[in-house]
C-alpha positions in Angstrom: 124.5 -82.1 201.6 128.2 -83.0 201.3 128.4 -81.2 198.0 126.3 -78.3 199.1 128.6 -77.6 202.0 131.5 -77.0 199.7 129.3 -75.1 197.2 128.2 -72.9 200.1 131.8 -72.1 201.0 133.4 -71.6 197.6 130.5 -70.3 195.5 128.2 -68.6 198.0 130.5 -67.2 200.7 133.6 -66.5 198.7 132.8 -66.1 195.0 129.4 -64.4 195.4 129.1 -62.6 198.8 132.6 -61.6 199.9 134.3 -61.1 196.5 131.6 -58.7 195.4 133.1 -56.2 197.9 136.8 -55.7 196.9 137.5 -53.7 200.0 136.6 -56.8 202.1 139.5 -58.6 200.4 142.2 -56.2 201.4 145.0 -57.8 203.3 144.2 -61.3 202.1 146.4 -62.2 199.1 144.7 -65.6 198.7 141.4 -63.8 197.9 142.3 -60.3 196.7 142.8 -61.5 193.2 139.1 -62.2 192.9 138.2 -58.5 193.3 138.4 -57.6 189.6 137.1 -60.9 188.2 133.5 -60.8 186.8 130.9 -62.9 188.7 130.6 -65.6 186.1 134.3 -66.2 185.9 134.6 -66.2 189.7 131.9 -68.8 190.0 133.5 -70.9 187.2 136.9 -70.8 188.9 135.7 -71.5 192.4 133.4 -74.3 191.2 136.5 -76.3 190.7 136.8 -76.6 194.5 133.7 -78.7 195.0 134.5 -80.6 191.8 137.9 -81.4 193.3 136.3 -82.6 196.4 134.2 -85.0 194.3 137.3 -86.2 192.6 139.0 -86.8 196.0 136.1 -88.9 197.3 136.1 -90.8 194.0 139.9 -91.5 194.2 139.8 -92.5 197.9 137.0 -95.0 197.4 138.6 -96.5 194.3 141.9 -96.8 196.1 140.4 -98.6 199.2 138.3 -100.9 197.0 141.3 -102.0 194.9 142.9 -103.6 197.9 139.8 -105.8 198.4 139.3 -106.9 194.8 141.6 -110.0 194.8 139.7 -111.4 197.8 136.2 -111.1 196.5 134.6 -114.4 195.3 133.2 -114.7 191.9 129.9 -116.3 193.0 126.7 -114.3 192.4 124.5 -113.3 195.2 121.2 -115.2 195.3 117.8 -113.7 196.1 117.9 -114.9 199.7 118.7 -112.2 202.2 120.8 -114.4 204.4 124.4 -114.7 205.6 124.7 -118.1 204.0 123.6 -116.9 200.5 126.2 -117.5 197.8 128.1 -114.4 197.1 126.6 -112.5 200.1 130.0 -110.9 200.7 130.4 -109.6 197.2 129.0 -106.1 196.9 131.4 -104.7 194.5 129.2 -104.7 191.3 126.4 -102.8 193.2 128.8 -100.3 194.6 130.4 -99.6 191.3 127.1 -98.6 189.8 126.2 -96.6 192.9 129.5 -94.8 192.8 128.9 -93.6 189.2 125.4 -92.4 190.0 126.5 -90.6 193.2 129.3 -88.8 191.4 126.8 -87.8 188.6 124.5 -86.4 191.3 127.3 -84.5 192.9 128.4 -82.9 189.6 124.8 -82.1 188.8 124.5 -80.4 192.2 127.4 -78.1 191.3 126.0 -77.4 187.9 122.5 -76.5 189.3 124.0 -74.2 191.9 126.1 -72.5 189.3 123.3 -72.0 186.8 120.7 -71.0 189.3 122.9 -68.0 190.1 123.8 -67.0 186.5 120.7 -67.7 184.5 118.5 -65.0 186.1 121.3 -62.4 185.4 121.3 -62.7 181.6 118.2 -64.8 180.8 119.9 -66.5 177.9 118.2 -69.5 176.3 121.4 -71.5 176.6 121.5 -71.1 180.4 117.9 -72.2 180.8 118.6 -75.3 178.6 121.6 -76.2 180.7 119.7 -75.7 183.9 116.9 -78.0 182.6 119.5 -80.6 181.6 121.1 -80.5 185.1 117.8 -81.0 186.8 116.8 -83.7 184.3 120.1 -85.5 185.1 119.4 -85.4 188.8 116.0 -86.9 188.3 117.4 -89.6 186.0 119.9 -90.5 188.7 117.2 -90.6 191.3 115.2 -93.1 189.1 118.3 -95.2 188.7 118.8 -95.3 192.5 115.3 -96.5 193.0 115.4 -99.3 190.4 115.9 -102.7 192.1 118.6 -104.8 190.3 120.5 -107.9 191.2 124.0 -107.6 192.4 125.5 -110.0 190.0 127.1 -109.3 186.6 124.2 -110.9 184.6 122.6 -109.2 181.6 120.4 -106.9 183.7 123.3 -106.0 186.0 125.5 -105.3 183.0 122.9 -103.1 181.4 122.5 -101.1 184.6 126.3 -100.7 184.9 126.5 -99.5 181.4 123.7 -97.0 182.0 125.3 -95.7 185.2 128.6 -95.1 183.4 126.8 -93.4 180.6 125.1 -91.1 183.1 128.5 -90.4 184.7 130.0 -89.5 181.3 127.0 -87.2 180.6 127.4 -85.5 184.0 131.1 -84.9 183.3 130.4 -83.4 179.9 127.5 -81.3 181.2 129.8 -79.9 184.0 132.4 -78.9 181.4 129.8 -77.1 179.3 128.4 -75.3 182.4 131.9 -74.1 183.4 132.4 -72.8 179.9 129.0 -71.1 180.0 129.8 -69.4 183.3 133.2 -68.3 182.2 131.8 -66.5 179.1 129.1 -64.5 180.9 129.1 -60.7 180.5 131.5 -58.6 182.6 130.4 -57.0 185.8 126.8 -57.0 187.0 125.7 -55.9 190.5 125.3 -58.8 192.9 123.8 -58.6 196.4 122.8 -61.0 199.1 123.5 -64.8 199.1 123.9 -67.0 196.0 120.5 -67.2 194.3 118.8 -70.5 194.6 121.3 -71.9 197.1 119.3 -71.3 200.3 116.2 -72.8 198.7 118.1 -75.9 197.7 119.4 -76.4 201.3 116.0 -75.8 202.8 114.2 -78.3 200.4 116.8 -81.0 201.1 116.5 -80.3 204.8 112.7 -80.7 204.5 113.0 -83.8 202.4 115.3 -85.5 204.9 112.9 -84.8 207.7 109.9 -86.0 205.8 111.8 -89.2 204.7 112.7 -89.9 208.4 109.1 -89.6 209.5 108.0 -91.8 206.5 110.6 -94.4 207.4 109.5 -94.6 211.0 105.9 -94.9 210.0 106.7 -97.7 207.5 108.7 -99.6 210.1 106.0 -99.3 212.7 103.3 -100.4 210.2 105.3 -103.4 209.2 105.8 -104.4 212.8 102.2 -104.3 213.8 100.5 -107.4 215.1 103.8 -109.3 215.9 105.7 -109.5 219.2 108.5 -107.1 219.7 111.8 -108.6 218.9 114.6 -108.5 221.6 116.4 -105.8 219.6 118.5 -103.2 221.3 116.5 -100.2 219.9 113.3 -102.2 219.4 111.6 -101.6 216.0 112.9 -98.1 215.6 116.6 -99.2 215.5 117.2 -98.5 211.8 115.3 -95.1 211.7 117.2 -94.1 214.9 120.6 -94.9 213.5 119.8 -93.2 210.2 118.5 -90.1 212.0 121.8 -89.9 213.9 123.8 -90.3 210.6 121.8 -87.7 208.8 121.9 -85.4 211.7 125.7 -85.6 212.0 126.1 -85.0 208.2 123.8 -81.9 208.4 125.6 -80.6 211.4 129.0 -80.9 209.9 127.8 -79.1 206.8 126.3 -76.3 208.9 129.4 -76.1 211.1 131.8 -75.8 208.1 129.8 -73.0 206.5 129.4 -71.1 209.8 133.1 -71.4 210.7 134.2 -70.2 207.2 131.7 -67.3 207.4 133.0 -66.3 210.8 136.6 -66.4 209.5 135.8 -64.3 206.4 133.9 -61.9 208.6 137.1 -61.6 210.6 135.2 -62.5 213.7 137.5 -65.4 214.6 140.0 -63.0 216.2 139.3 -61.3 219.5 140.8 -58.0 218.1 140.6 -58.0 214.3 143.9 -56.7 212.9 142.1 -55.4 209.8 138.4 -55.0 210.4 135.8 -55.1 207.7 134.7 -51.8 206.1 131.7 -50.3 207.7 129.6 -50.6 204.6 130.4 -54.3 204.1 127.5 -56.6 204.9 127.9 -59.6 207.2 127.9 -62.9 205.4 124.6 -64.7 205.4 124.7 -68.5 205.7 121.3 -70.1 204.9 118.7 -70.0 207.6 118.5 -73.8 207.5 122.0 -73.9 208.9 121.0 -71.7 211.8 118.3 -74.2 212.7 120.8 -77.1 212.4 123.5 -75.7 214.6 120.8 -74.7 217.2 119.5 -78.2 217.0 123.0 -79.7 217.5 123.6 -77.7 220.6 120.2 -78.7 222.0 120.8 -82.3 221.1 124.2 -82.4 222.8 122.8 -80.9 226.0 119.7 -83.2 225.9 121.8 -86.3 225.3 124.1 -85.5 228.2 121.1 -84.9 230.5 119.3 -88.1 229.5 122.5 -90.2 229.8 123.2 -88.8 233.3 119.6 -89.3 234.4 119.2 -92.8 232.9 122.5 -94.0 234.2 121.7 -92.7 237.7 118.2 -94.3 237.6 119.4 -97.7 236.4 122.6 -97.8 238.6 120.9 -99.3 241.7 119.2 -102.0 239.7 122.4 -102.9 237.9 124.4 -102.9 241.1 121.9 -105.2 242.8 122.1 -107.7 239.9 125.9 -107.4 240.0 125.9 -108.0 243.8 124.0 -111.2 243.3 126.6 -112.4 240.8 129.4 -111.5 243.2 127.8 -113.2 246.1 127.3 -116.4 244.1 130.9 -116.4 242.8 132.6 -115.6 246.1 130.4 -116.9 248.9 133.3 -117.4 251.3 135.2 -114.2 250.7 136.9 -112.8 253.9 136.0 -109.5 255.4 139.2 -107.8 254.2 138.2 -108.5 250.6 135.2 -106.2 250.6 136.9 -103.4 248.6 137.8 -105.9 246.0 134.3 -107.3 245.9 133.0 -103.8 245.3 135.4 -103.4 242.4 134.1 -106.6 240.9 130.5 -105.5 241.5 131.1 -102.2 239.8 132.8 -103.8 236.8 129.8 -106.1 236.3 127.4 -103.2 236.6 129.4 -101.1 234.1 129.5 -104.0 231.6 125.8 -103.7 231.1 126.2 -100.6 228.9 123.5 -101.7 226.4 120.8 -100.7 229.0 121.8 -97.1 228.6 120.6 -97.1 225.0 117.0 -97.8 225.8 115.8 -94.2 225.8 116.9 -93.7 222.2 113.8 -95.1 220.4 111.6 -92.9 222.6 113.4 -89.8 221.4 113.1 -90.6 217.7 109.5 -89.3 217.1 110.4 -86.1 218.9 113.5 -85.6 216.9 111.7 -86.3 213.6 108.8 -83.9 214.3 111.1 -81.1 215.5 113.3 -81.6 212.4 110.2 -81.3 210.2 109.1 -78.2 212.0 112.5 -76.6 211.7 112.7 -77.4 208.0 109.3 -75.7 207.5 110.5 -72.6 209.2 113.7 -72.6 207.2 111.7 -72.9 204.0 109.6 -69.9 205.1 112.9 -68.1 205.8 112.1 -67.6 209.5 115.3 -67.7 211.5 115.4 -69.1 215.1 116.0 -65.6 216.5 113.1 -64.1 214.6 110.8 -66.8 215.8 111.9 -66.3 219.4 111.4 -62.6 219.1 107.9 -63.0 217.8 107.0 -65.4 220.6 108.9 -64.0 223.6 110.5 -60.7 222.8 114.0 -59.4 222.1 115.6 -61.0 225.1 114.6 -64.4 223.8 116.2 -63.5 220.5 119.4 -62.8 222.2 119.3 -66.1 224.1 118.6 -68.1 220.9 121.3 -66.3 219.0 123.8 -67.2 221.7 122.6 -70.8 221.6 123.1 -70.8 217.8 126.6 -69.6 218.1 127.3 -72.1 220.9 126.0 -74.9 218.7 128.3 -73.8 215.9 131.3 -74.1 218.2 130.1 -77.4 219.6 130.1 -78.8 216.1 133.8 -77.9 215.7 134.7 -79.3 219.1 132.8 -82.5 218.2 134.8 -82.9 215.0 138.0 -82.5 216.9 136.8 -84.9 219.5 136.0 -87.5 216.9 139.5 -87.2 215.4 141.1 -87.6 218.9 138.8 -90.6 219.7 139.7 -92.3 216.5 143.4 -91.7 217.0 143.4 -93.3 220.5 140.6 -95.9 219.9 143.0 -98.8 219.9 145.6 -97.3 222.3 143.4 -96.6 225.3 140.9 -98.9 227.0 138.7 -95.9 227.7 138.3 -95.4 224.0 137.4 -99.0 223.2 133.8 -98.2 222.5 134.9 -96.2 219.5 136.6 -99.3 218.1 133.6 -101.4 218.8 131.3 -99.0 216.9 133.7 -98.8 214.0 133.9 -102.6 213.8 130.1 -102.9 213.8 129.7 -100.2 211.1 132.3 -101.7 208.7 131.4 -105.4 209.2 128.4 -105.5 206.8 128.6 -105.1 203.0 127.6 -101.6 201.8 124.4 -101.5 199.9 123.7 -97.7 199.9 126.9 -95.6 200.4 129.6 -96.2 197.7 132.1 -93.8 199.4 132.1 -95.4 202.8 135.0 -97.5 204.0 134.8 -101.0 202.4 133.5 -103.8 204.5 136.4 -105.7 206.0 134.3 -108.9 206.1 134.1 -108.8 202.3 137.8 -109.4 202.3 138.2 -111.6 205.4 135.3 -114.0 205.1 136.2 -115.2 201.6 139.8 -115.5 202.6 138.9 -117.5 205.7 136.7 -119.8 203.7 139.5 -120.5 201.2 142.0 -121.0 204.0 139.7 -123.3 206.0 138.9 -125.4 203.0 142.6 -125.8 202.3 143.4 -126.8 205.9 140.5 -129.2 206.1 141.9 -131.1 203.1 145.1 -131.6 205.1 143.4 -132.6 208.5 141.2 -131.1 211.2 140.6 -127.4 211.8 139.7 -125.5 215.0 138.4 -122.0 214.2 138.9 -119.6 217.1 137.3 -116.1 217.2 137.6 -113.4 219.8 135.2 -110.4 220.0 134.3 -109.3 216.4 136.4 -112.2 215.2 133.6 -114.5 216.4 131.2 -112.9 214.0 133.7 -113.4 211.2 134.2 -117.1 211.9 130.4 -117.6 212.3 129.9 -116.0 208.9 132.7 -118.3 207.6 130.9 -121.4 208.9 127.8 -120.4 207.0 129.8 -120.2 203.8 131.7 -123.5 204.1 130.6 -126.6 202.2 129.4 -129.8 204.1 132.6 -131.8 203.2 134.7 -129.1 204.9 132.4 -128.6 208.0 132.8 -132.3 208.9 136.4 -131.5 209.9 135.8 -128.2 211.6 135.1 -127.2 215.3 134.5 -123.7 216.6 135.7 -121.8 219.8 134.5 -118.3 220.4 135.2 -116.0 223.4 134.3 -112.5 224.3 131.7 -112.9 221.5 129.3 -110.0 220.7 127.0 -112.3 218.6 124.2 -112.3 221.1 124.8 -109.0 223.1 125.3 -106.8 220.1 124.8 -108.4 216.7 121.6 -110.3 217.5 120.1 -107.2 219.2 121.2 -104.7 216.6 120.7 -106.8 213.5 118.0 -109.4 214.4 117.1 -109.9 210.7 120.5 -111.4 210.1 121.9 -112.7 213.4 118.8 -114.3 214.7 118.4 -117.2 217.1 117.7 -119.5 214.0 120.9 -118.3 212.3 123.0 -119.0 215.4 121.4 -122.5 215.7 122.2 -123.1 212.1 125.8 -122.4 212.8 125.7 -125.1 215.5 123.8 -127.6 213.4 126.3 -127.3 210.5 129.1 -128.1 212.9 127.4 -130.9 214.6 127.4 -128.7 217.7 131.2 -128.8 218.0 131.0 -125.3 219.4 132.1 -123.7 222.7 131.7 -120.1 223.7 133.5 -118.6 226.7 132.1 -115.5 228.4 132.4 -113.4 231.5 129.9 -111.2 233.4 132.6 -108.4 233.5 132.8 -108.3 229.7 131.1 -105.2 228.3 131.2 -106.4 224.7 131.0 -110.2 224.7 128.5 -112.5 226.4 126.6 -115.8 226.3 125.0 -117.0 223.0 122.3 -119.5 224.0 122.2 -119.9 227.8 123.6 -117.7 230.6 123.8 -120.6 233.1 126.8 -121.0 235.4 128.9 -124.2 235.7 126.9 -126.9 237.4 123.5 -125.2 236.7 120.8 -126.4 234.3 121.0 -124.7 230.9 118.2 -122.3 230.0 117.7 -124.2 226.7 117.4 -127.9 226.0 119.5 -130.0 223.6 122.9 -129.3 222.2 122.6 -125.4 222.4 122.7 -125.7 226.2 126.2 -127.1 226.0 127.7 -124.2 224.0 128.2 -121.5 226.6 130.8 -121.7 229.3 130.9 -118.9 231.9 134.3 -118.0 233.3 134.4 -116.4 236.8 136.2 -113.1 236.6 138.4 -112.5 238.5 139.6 -115.9 239.4 139.7 -114.8 243.1 139.4 -111.7 245.2 142.2 -112.6 247.7 145.9 -112.6 247.4 147.7 -115.7 246.2 150.6 -116.8 248.4 153.0 -116.1 245.5 151.7 -112.6 244.6 151.3 -109.2 246.1 148.1 -108.1 244.3 144.8 -109.9 243.8 144.1 -111.5 240.3 143.1 -108.8 237.8 139.6 -108.2 236.4 140.2 -109.1 232.8 136.8 -108.2 231.3 137.0 -108.4 227.5 140.7 -109.2 227.3 143.2 -112.0 228.2 140.9 -114.9 227.5 143.8 -116.8 225.9 145.9 -116.4 229.1 143.3 -118.3 231.2 144.0 -122.0 231.7 140.2 -122.6 231.2 140.8 -121.4 227.6 143.4 -124.1 227.1 141.0 -126.7 228.5 138.3 -125.6 226.0 140.8 -126.0 223.2 141.7 -129.5 224.3 138.0 -130.4 224.5 137.3 -129.2 221.0 140.3 -131.1 219.6 139.1 -134.2 221.4 135.7 -133.8 219.8 137.3 -133.6 216.4 139.4 -136.7 217.2 136.3 -138.6 218.2 134.8 -137.9 214.8 138.0 -138.3 212.7 140.5 -140.3 214.7 
């Protein structure tokens, strides 16, 4: 879909539809030169645009990976799918192969789009042979993607890497031949409508994505039958729900790009066009699949806002009651004039329970999957949303649906701008902190499917922490301290350290999302057994500080308060230490404002943090005086 979006802009909208009418190019010097160029040469020239996009993605991914190569360990990953597996944080060999295959698929997509338009015009045997070769190349790449191979550089891995590079070389050579074939086609032939074959390719991929989503959900539910539901945040449909969101955003960005470019070329982006299109010039025709997509995006945005508002309102009384109990227990003797401050603390605790707002997501997955499949079917049958609405409810319904489609196209653009702004201010504004949290979660794990994604920072940090900790442990005793996502990094480091090093190591975590987020989003990796294994390897020299007002961090084994009986027996019950936040709700004699509500920040500024550090150092001294 990434490639087809740029194919749709450069080959379909510009080279095929708009450049076929020279009068439509008047007043646009950047396009007017295409007016006298034959269709084959136009397609060959503008096919360089999506090819350049492939090259840009290739260069960016290679550049970001090079900075991580010196930090990757040489150990090979074992067959165990665990965080303590040797070489778990070494995904480079797999991604190198995947990158070659994905680039080959991208180039073959450009070749197929180019040939599908030109071959019917002249019917040459050469064109049919090249088209067959492009399709065969895509099928071969699909087979290579489905072949399970180890991630090490053994004999089988080396063979697969050689095969992937050979496929990439073949794709580059085939693309060069296809460009030459297109550039040598006969002069002018009449062309009308959209680029032949392009709309069918988009519709089939749309249909295939929807079918795969339904199949994935069915497989997950089938595998989970007969066992108790894990305490996961999104229950068993977590992975399908996240994948559905990812695919949906990719499809919407594709549709939004094509629609906005079509609107610009139609000169509909200006309230009063300075140079309107000729009366005989047809309007550009993006694929019908994109109309369904932008309509679905607008509906999804409105539905998400409605569900979020309703669910937040429904759960607010329950969250406030639970928060009020915490406040009453922490400040039983608060004076009457402290009631406004008590309400502030209660609201902070209620807002910290943000994970409760995600519970409706799994319920919406089947509806989204079925609607996507239906929309893909209508797109394949070339029935636009407006046409379907007119058949069912008349012309007024068509007008309403067309308006909703246009609104969805604008919402896609606003959403992209909003993402850019949120990313810019993610680490500058506390209100945007959730964006940073999601980014840290998304880039923590090694990539196993997407070779162009940002590299996992843990693939660089964990091996470096392991090496640094081993060096320091040879000199003396080591206290590993991890805040927020840093606690996940140090926990992964513990699972990679040898026993002789662990005997000299203690662990302090604070504001840790290991239980609230990692254990609930990734229960197959950060399970209760995995967390207990971290403690076992350390001899339970582990303390975790947490607050009720922290929306990201929390307890790991037991949510008990100081002086209460832990919820679990044995050493795990002594790991968690709850910190009352704020320290008080009344003014100190030396201050003019009450103590702040720290939430996820300023753990290190708390004197109880210093006490925890001294306690861990004392534990190490008791073992190694």
